[in-house]
Each structure stands twice: as structure tokens, then as C-alpha cells.
N, C-alpha and C positions, 0 to 999 in steps of 0.2 A: 628153734632147729628147722621149723617149716621153713621160715624166710630164706635160711641159708640155703637150703635145698633147692628152693624155686631161683636163687640168686644164680645158680650154676649156670642157667640157661643163656644168661648173657656173657657166658665163656666158651659156650659149645662150640663156637667155629674156631676157636685158636686150639682146640684139642691135640693137632701135632705139636704145637710149640709148648704147649704143657708137658707133653711126655717129654720132649726133650729138654726141658726144665727139670723134670723129675731124675732124668738120667745125670745131668749134670749135678744135681743135689747130692747124688749117691757117690758120684766121682769125687765132689768137693768132699763129702764127710768121710770116705775112705781114705784120702790124701791128709786129712785133719788126724785121723786117728794114727795114722803112721808115723806123724811128726814124733812123738816122745822116743821110737824104737832106735834110730840111729844114736841118740845120745845115751840109751841103756847099753847098746853095743860096746861103744866106746869105754863107759865106765867098768863094765864086767868082762870084756874080752880084750881089750886095749890096754886099760890100766890094771883089770885084775887078772884071775887066773883061768875063769870061765871060758871054755870055748864057745865061737860063736853059736848061735841057733841053728838047731837042725834045720830047720824050713829055709834058709840060706843056701843050702846044697854043699856038697863035698867038695867043690872048688875052692872054699873059704880056706880049707885046709893048706892050701899052697900060698896063702896069702899073708904077709908078713904085718906085724902090727903098724907099721907105718903105712902101708899100702890100704889096709884097713881103715885105719883112720882118714885117709883120704875120700877114700870111698863113703865112708859115713858122712862125713863133711860135706861132700857132693850129694848125697841123699838129703841131707837137711836142707840144701838149697834148692834143690827140685822138689821135694815135699811142698815147702813155703810157695815156691812160684806156682806149682800145680794147684796147690788149694786156693792161692791168690786169683789166678787166670779164670780157675772154674767158678769161683764165688761171683766175681765179676760178671760172667758171661751168665750164669742164672740168673743173679740181681736184674741184670740189664733186659733180659726175657720176661722175668716176672712184671717187673715196671710198666714194660709195653703191653703185656697181655690186661694188666691192671687198668692201664689207660684205655685200651681197647673197651674193656668192659664198661668202663663210666662213660665212654662216648656211646657206647650202645644203650644204656640206661637213660642217659641224657636225649638221646635222640627219641627213644620209645615214650619218655615221659613229655617231651615237648608236641610230640605227633598226639599224644594223648590229651593234652592240656587245648590243643586246638579243636577238637573234636568233641569234648566236653560241652553240655550244654549252657546258655548264658546262666540259666539257674545256679548252676555250681558255681559260677565265677562270681556272680553277684552275690554269693553266699560266703565266700573266701576274700581274703586281702589279698592284694596283688603283692605286695612285699613279700607275705608268707609263700606265695606260689613262687616267687622268683628265689626265695632261699632255698627251697626244696629243689628247685632245678640246679641251681648253681652250688651247693654247699651239701645239702643231704646226701644227695647222689655220691659224694667222694666216699660213703660208707661202702659201695660196693668194692671200689679199689683196696679198700683196707680190708674188707672180707677176703678179697683174693691173696692180696700181697702178706698182709699181716696177720691173717687168719690161716686159708688153707696151707699156702708154703710154708709159712712158719711153723703150723701144726707137724707138717710131713718132714720138714727137717728136724725139728727137734725131737720128734717120734724115733726116727730113723738113727740119729746120734745116740738118744737114750738106749735104744736097742742094742747098738753093736757095742758102744762102751761096756754095758753091764754085762753084756755075753764075754768081753775081753777081762773084765774085772773079776767075774765070776772064775776064770781061768786061774787068774792069779792069787786072789784070795777071796774065798767064800765069806768068811766071817767081816771082812772088812766092806764088802759088798751090800751084805745085808744090813750092816749099819748105815751106809749111805742111803738105800731105797727105804730106810725107815721114816724118811722125811716126806715121802709121796703122799701118803694120806693125808697128811697134815697141810699138804699144800692144795690137794683136792678140797677139804674141809674149808680152807679159806676162800677157795675161788667160789663156793657154792654158798658161803656165809654172806659175802660181799657181793656178788655180782648181780643178785635181784636189784638192792638197793641202788649199786652203781647205774643200771641201766634206768630205772625210774629217773634218777636225778639228771642222767644224762638226757632225756627225753624233755624233762622240765627245761634243763639249761638251752637246748636247742628250739622249743618254743619260745622261750624269753628271747633269744637271739632273732628269731623270726618277726617278733613283736617290733623288735627295734628296725629291723629292715624295712618293715611296712611303716612305720611312723616316719622314718626319711622320706619312702616315696610319696605318702601323701602330704608331706610339709613341702616338698619342693611342686608337686602339682598346683597347691594352695598358696605358693609363695606370693603371688600379686595381693590375694586377700589379705594375706597376714601383713605385708608390708603396708598396704593403704590403712589398715586399723590399726598400726602400730600395736601389734601383738608378738612380736619376736621373743620378748622376754617370756611371755605365758608359755610360747610353744617350746621354749630353751628349757623352762622348769619341768614342763611334759615330758620333753625327751630326757632330761636328767633324771626325773623318776625311773622312765623305762630303763635306762642304761643301768641305772641303780639296782633294778630287780633282776636284769639281766647278769650283772656281776655277782651278785649274792646268788643266783641259780648255779653260775658256774664255779663259783666257790664253794659253794655245798657239794657238787660234782666231786671237784678235785680233792675236795677233805676228805671224802670217804675213798678215793683213789690212793690218796696218801697213806691213810689207815690201811688201806689194804697192802699196800707196801711195805709198811712198817710191819706187818704181820707175817708176810712173806720173808722179809729180812730175819726177824727173829726165829724162823723157823729153820732158814739156812743156817744162820749162826748157829743153832744147838746142833744142826747136823755136822756142821765143820768141827765143832768141840768135839762130838763124840767121835769123829774119826780119826782126829790128831790123838786124842787118848788110846783109844785102839790101836792105830798104827804105830804109835810111838812104843808100846808094850810089845806088839809084834817084832819090831825092829829090836829091840833089846834083848828079845829072846833067840835072835838069829834065826827066825822063820822066813826070812825074805832077804834076798841078796839086793845090795845099793841099787842094782840097775833096776831090778823088778819093783823095789819101791818107789824109784822114780818116774817109771811108767804108771804105777797106781796113783801117785800124787798128781801126776799131769792129767790123768782120766778123771781123778776126782774133781780138780779144777774145770774141766770140761764137761763134767757130769752136771753141774749146778747151772749151766749155761742153757742146756737144754730144757730143766726144768724151770729156770727162770723164764725163759721164752714161752715155756706152756702156760706160765701162771700169767704173762703177759696176753697170751692168746685170750684167755679169759675176759680180763679186763678189755681188750681191745673189741672184742667181738661184743660183748655186752653194752660197752659206748656206741658202736656201729649199728646194732639192732635198732637204736633209737629212729637213726636217719635211714635204714632200710624201709621201718614201719611206716615212716612219714611219707614215703615214696610210694610204698603199696599202697596208702590211703587215695591217692591221685590216680594211681593205675587201676586201681578195683571199684573207684567211683562208677555208679551205673549209668549205662547210656540210655539218655532220657529221650533223645531225638535221633532213632537209627532207622535205617531200612528193614522193612518188613522182609520176612523170608521170600514172599512170593511179589516182590515190589515189582512194577511194571516200568518199563521205559517212557520215557516222555517223547512223543513225537507230533510233529503237526499241531502245535498250539496255537488256539484260536485267541484264548485271552479272558473268556468269561470266568469272572470270581464271585463264588458264593459262599458267605458265612449263614449255618444253618444251627440255630438254637446253642451258639458257642458259649461256653463258660471256661474261665481259665482264673486261676489263682496261685501265686508265687509261694503262699504259706496257707496249710490247711483250716478253712474257716473263716479267709479272708480274701472273697472274691474279688477280683479285678474287672473281669467281663461277665455280665450276667444276661444268658439267653439272647446274646447279639445274634440278629438276622438280617441280611441285606443282599442283593446282588446287584453286579454290574455286568454290562453287554462287551463283548470283545471291542476293543477301542475304546471306550468311554472312560472319562476321567472322573475322579470321584475327590472331592475334597473332605476332610475329616476335622470338624471343628468339635471343640468342649472345653470346659474350665478344666485348669491344671488338676493333675492325677484322676482324669476321666477315665484313662484307659487307651488314650490316642495310640501313643507308641508301641504299647502291648499290642493291640490289634494288628497294627503293621507288623510286628515280629513273628506272628502267625503265619504269615503268607510264605515267607522262605522256609518256615519251619526252624525258626531260632528256637520256638518253643512249640510244644503240642497241647492243642486243648484239653481241659481237663475233663470236658464232656461237649457233645454236640461235634461238628465237623466243617471244616475248610474244604471247599472244594475246587480245583482247576477244570474248567471244561465239563463239569460234572461228575469228574472223579475225587474222592478223598484224598488230600495230598499224602497221607500215610499209606497209600497204597501205590505212590510213584516213589522212583528212585530217586533220592535226595538228592545226588549229582546232578541229575537231568533237570530235577525242578529247579536247582538254584542257578542252571545255567540258562534259563529262560527269563532270568529276572535280572534286572539292574537297579542298584540301592544308590540313593544318596541321602546322607544323614544331615540333620542339624549342625552338627560341628564337622567341618571337612576334617577326613582323614588324609595323611600323606605318609607314605612310608620310606624308609631310607633306600636311595638309590637316585636315579636321575629323574628329570621332569618325565622324561619320555618313558621310563620304566614305571612311572605312578599312574600315566595314562594308558598304558597298554596292561596294567595290570589284571583286568578282567578278560584280557584277550591276549595271553603270550603269542609271540610270533607274529604280532603285526607289523607291517612293514613302517619305515617313517613316513612315507606319504599319507597313510592311513591315519597316523597317530597326528601328524600336522592337521590333517583334514577335519579331525574331531575337534581339534583345539579350536580350528577357525570357527566350526560350527557353535562351539562353546563361548566364544568371543575371548579366548585364552591368548592366542597366535600373538597379539600385539605387547603383552608384557613378556611373555615368553622371550620374545626376540630381543628385549631388553635385558635379559639375564646374561650373566658372562658367559656362559658356554651355549646359550639357547637350551636347545632340548636336552642337551647333554648335561646340563648343569646340576650337579648333585644337590639334594635337599637340604645339606649341612653347609652348603655354600650362599648362594644368590638367593635362594628359596626360602631361607629364613627370614627373610625381610620382606615377604609376600603378605600382602593384607588378607582380612578374613574373606573378603569378595572374591581376589584372585586364588584363592586357594580353593574356593568353593567352584569356580570355574572350571579348575584343574578336574576336580571330582564330577562335573557336568562333561568334561571331554572324556572323564573314562567311562560315563555312562553313555555317551554317544559312540565310542568305539566299540563298546560291548553289543550294539544295536539288538537288545533284548525286547522282546514282545511285550513285556509287563516291567512297568516303572513303579518302584516304592520310594518315596519320597518323604523323610520326617523333618518338616519345617525347612527345607532348604535355604529360605531366603531369611530367616528370623533374625540372624546376626549381622546384617547386612544395612550399609547406608541408603539413602534414597537412589543416589546413582548407581550403586552396586546391584541394588536390588531389581532396578529397571533393565540392566544388561543380562543379570542371571534371569530374571522373570521371560526375557525374549530368548534366551537359550532354551528354557524349560519348556516354553510354549512351542518352539522347534522340535525338541527331543519327543514330547508328549504326542506329536501328530501321528495316528494311527496306532497309537500303542494304549494298551490298558495301564492306567496310571491310578495310583493310590496314595494321596499326599496329606499328612497332616500339615494345614495352614491355619492361619488367624489373619492374615493382611487380606482385605476384602478385593484388593486388586487382582491378586492369585485368585481367590475363592469364586469370584463372578464369573472367570473365564472357564471353569470346569463345568463339565456335563450335569454332576450330581452332585450333593452336599448330604453329609451324614453327620448327624450332630449325637455325641456322647455325653452322657451325664450319670457319673457314679456307675459307670460300666455297663449302662443300658444304651440302646438305641432309641432315642425319642423322637429324632426327624429325620426323614430320608426322602430327598425329592430333588428336581431341580432347582436352581437358584431362584427363579422366579416364582416357584410354587413355596418354597419357605418364606420368601420376602413377605408373604401377606396372612399368614397364618398366626403370628403373633407369638411365636415360639423364641428359641435362643438365638437363631441366626437373624430374625427380624429383629430382635433388640440391639444385637451387634451393628446391623446394618444401620438402624436409626440413630445408635449411639454415634457411628462414624460420621452420618450425614449432618448429625446435630454440630460437629466439630469442623 
């Protein structure tokens, strides 16, 4: 229940339209309840001797049987048309409101996913997050359309029908209402198990989505090692598990509907038995009986709808819960209440006894301490798994240290506004990242609103302009067209152009030349050196051609800073850097 009360906020903006939906539902329900009355009037007052009902007014006394038949027939047509029109209108508005709520949930979930820390994303499968955003969010639309609206419609119809039936025949009404407790018991007995099995089924489907995503990403590796059959078997096992979970869920739902059908059948049998006795005893007119039978058929429809609400809400609860798990995930990296703006950045970076772990008891950085002055460049070296990329990720606060502090111009990064902090940095990662859109859009991603002249100037500085000019639409080429054929080096130069255009005082570079050939590396390195001028730069690097041009070198080993100094200083102390240098010279 708490989930559903919370879900209402996604529909708060549609309150006026929801009121209109409720009014249309009332009109539609009343029109539906009036449908049997013209037929009853025809049977009792046209074919029989009973005068027209008193509520029609005294004017009916002057109406002949033929005219009354015409009026009743017209009333049938008007009531059916009115009911159909009002139903179509309220259904359209209900669908529209449901879709608006779905859009708001998806927008909030997407916004939340962007702001959650990398720790959260590294601990969650991408395919699972995609499934939550694309499919689990439908639970909120289901909640509104098949939950709230259906509940209101069924409750209103049931209340009005019971009131009218009570006036017609108390005994038959009591018999009809006798099935309601049985329906509620069925919902109670089956609801919890259906909800649990629905959650398990959605998680299994999420695993299928994750496996598809992982396989597509690893497709070159799979094909190169001829592992297609192995992956197909693994996928078949997962789809089989998902099939079994869904079958289990639907099996319980079918048992539920079977129980409901038995309950409704028992109620119908009792009504027929008692009703037949009433007719034979001449306690009802034929017209009244027709009205009661018509309402009896309609009485089961709202009860059936209410029983569906229980199953539908139970199934949708699994989806809403999975969405709330993301929306409620803790903010590990966020602005402090008294965070200060960042102004006049000089660019000194200091790590002071910094420790960091992704998982408790498994430190990645241990008491890391060093400092670089404004405008200095630092090369970070070390064996794989030493914590180099993790160290870089602390500078733009993609993570926060477990202990110690990282400082910019003497201020702890956690004391600064996150948006301001990141705005004074440009990142170039090992794998060049290009987003949907044009080449110009990608270059200007870190500086929206840049002019085309500024974009071109940045591309020229990054040695990217020559190959951009060869693309089908030059700077307006979409990534899905000619840019898909770009080499890794060309894509990396687009990333460098993005950094040039950003024009930030601090550069954070994670092995930007590691995937390049010699020619590509030379071009990118030249661009890098131009970009690094007068900027504080921290770069994870392995190639000596890059490292030797840096002001300082830092060596990490098992998360500890083991060497720190200029390239010349470290070359003679016999440490890691010296060994790498000697190995390169021997080749």
C-alpha cells in the first residue's frame, strides 16, 4: 500500500483531468444502469397492464402504447450511445494520464541513474537497469489505469446496482452479495504468492536482457574464439529459467481465476434457484425480473473487475518495487549542505592520506599522498590493478575517498559544489566515447552553445579536422552514418577536440594513447602536449614517449604511492620507473 500511495505523486499534475475522468465514469455508470429500464417499461406497460413508472411523470398518462414503445426504443438507443461515448472518452483520458505518469517515472528514473555513483552502476548489471527503465516502469501506468480507475469504476457500479437491486428484491440481493466475502478470501490467499512469483519472473527476464547486452558487447571476442555455441547454451539456460518463472507466475494466476470462477458460478446457481422460486410465486413482475436479471449480470462484472484489481496490483507491485530500489538508492556523491562555489581555479591538486575501497575490507588505495602545483603535469604509472584509474576517478568526484581527502587549491573537494568542480575539468578516457548526434554535437558536448567556428578550431587543434572534412556531411555527419567507420585514433582525436573546446584548467587523462598505433599515437600525443600547456594534468600512461614529457611521475603499487618525482629523479633510484625505462632502452 505504501508503494501505491507514493506512486500517486507521479499523477499529481493531472489532477484536473482525473476529476474529469471520475465525472465521466459517473455518467457512464448511470447510463449503463439505465439500459434495462426501457425494456422493462415495454414489457410491463406496453405489453402488460401495469402503468408506466411514477418517476416518469404525469405526462405519460397521455401517451399511447405505440408512442411509449417509440420513446422507449429511442431511449435504448440514446442510453447505449451515451454509455459508449462517455466510456470512450474516459478511457482515452485514462490512457493519456497513465502514459503521462509513465513518462514522469521514466524521466525521474533516468535522471536518478545519471546521478548515482559509479559504485552503484558497477554493482548492477546494465541489462537489469535497462529492463527497469523500459519495462518495470509500466507498473505505474498499470496502477493508474487498471488499478485506481478500475477500482473506482467497479466500486461505483457495485454500489449503485446493489442500491437498486435492494429496492427490487432484498432476498435476491443478499444472495448475490454472499459471494463477496469469498472473492476477498481468494484475493487474500493468492495475492501474496502471485506477487512473489511475479517479482521472480521479472528478475529472470531482467537477466535475459543483461545477457543479451553482455553478449553483443563481447561479440568480437565470442566470434574470434568460436564460442557461439557455448554462449547459445548459456542463453538457452537463462531463457528456460525465465520461461519456468513466468509459467509458475501464470500458473498461480490461472489457479486464482479458477477459484474466482467457482465462486461466481456458485453465486449464479444460487441466484437462479432463488429467483425462479420468486417468479413462480408471482412476487415479481416480468419487467422487474428482467431488470434484476440484467443487473445481476452487471453485478458480477464489477466484482470480476475488483478481483482483477487484486491480481493486477499484486503483479505490478513487483515492478514498482524494482523502480523504487533505484530511486531510493543512496547518494554516495552529493553536494554538502554548505557546499561552496568554485571560483578562480589555480589548479593545485593534493591527495592527503587517501584510502578507498569498492568493497569493505578490500582497499584499492592505501594512504595515497602527493601534491602537484598549478599547471604541472603528472604521469601515473604502475602495474595492472594498482589503482591508477581509481585514483583519477576521485578528482572529478566520481567516487569519494573512504578516508583522507583530495584537495583543489587547498579546499577539500567535498566542500565544493559538485557541478562547479566538474566544470573546471576535462576528461579523456582510454576508450573514446562518442554519443548519438553529429560530430559537432560530440565535440561541443562539454560546452553546449559553442559556435561552429569554435568547434572547428578545437578540431584543428586536435588534428581531427582533416578526417572530419572527408565525412559525408563533415561536422554535421551523424555518428550512425560515416562516423561509424572512424578508426580508434580518429575517435580519440574527437575526444581531444572535446577537451580543447572545454578549455578547462584541469585535465584528467586515462591512458588516452594506449589503443593507438604508432602514427595515431604521434598525432594524438602532439595534440595532447598542446592541450596540456598551462593546465594541471594528471594522466595514466605507460608509454615512455608520453611519460618523459611530463613534469612529475607517480608510481602506484598495490594502492600505495611508491615513487614520486621528476622523470630524471626516478630514473636513477632503481625503482619501478627505472626498470621500465631500462627495459624499453634494451629493446
